[in-house]
C-alpha positions in Angstrom: 84.5 61.1 105.6 86.7 58.0 106.1 89.1 58.0 109.0 92.1 58.2 106.0 90.5 60.9 105.2 90.1 63.0 108.0 94.0 62.1 109.0 95.7 63.2 105.8 93.8 66.8 105.5 95.9 69.7 107.4 94.2 70.9 110.1 95.2 74.9 108.5 94.6 73.6 104.9 92.1 76.4 104.0 93.2 79.0 105.9 96.5 78.8 104.0 94.5 78.4 101.1 93.3 81.8 102.3 96.6 84.0 102.3 97.6 82.2 99.4 95.1 83.8 97.7 95.3 87.3 99.4 98.6 87.1 98.3 98.3 86.0 94.8 95.7 89.0 95.0 97.9 91.8 96.7 100.0 91.2 94.4 98.4 91.6 91.4 96.8 95.1 92.8 100.3 96.0 93.5 101.6 95.4 89.7 98.3 97.0 88.4 98.8 99.9 90.2 102.5 100.7 89.0 101.1 100.2 85.5 98.6 102.9 86.3 102.0 105.5 87.9 103.9 103.8 85.1 101.3 105.1 82.8 100.7 108.7 84.6 103.8 109.2 85.4 105.0 109.0 81.1 101.5 111.3 80.4 102.6 114.4 82.6 106.1 114.4 81.1 105.1 114.8 78.1 103.8 118.9 76.9 101.0 119.8 76.1 101.8 120.0 72.5 103.3 116.6 72.5 99.7 115.2 74.1 98.2 116.7 71.9 100.1 115.5 69.0 98.7 111.9 69.8 94.9 113.2 70.4 95.6 113.3 74.0 94.5 116.5 77.3 95.6 116.8 80.0 92.3 115.7 81.5 92.4 112.6 79.4 95.7 111.5 82.0 93.4 110.0 84.8 91.0 107.7 82.7 94.1 106.4 80.4 96.1 105.3 83.1 93.5 103.3 85.1 92.4 101.8 81.3 95.8 100.4 81.3 95.8 99.5 85.2 93.0 97.2 84.5 94.1 95.8 80.8 97.4 94.5 83.0 95.1 92.8 85.3 93.3 91.1 82.3 96.2 89.8 80.5 97.9 88.6 83.3 
């Protein structure tokens, strides 16, 4: 590493990048959680006969909400 490179590298650049990555990861987790919560609320608001019409049992809600959240993370 030359002296010029040493002088132009900010001493806290690595820390800054780590913080930025943490913020981005946290924002992504919050978006996925919002999808999970919205899916859970919408399916829970349906009656048992309504859910039966689309082939969903109340015990399926956590799994479906989790899958929706996982899919939202893959498409972001």
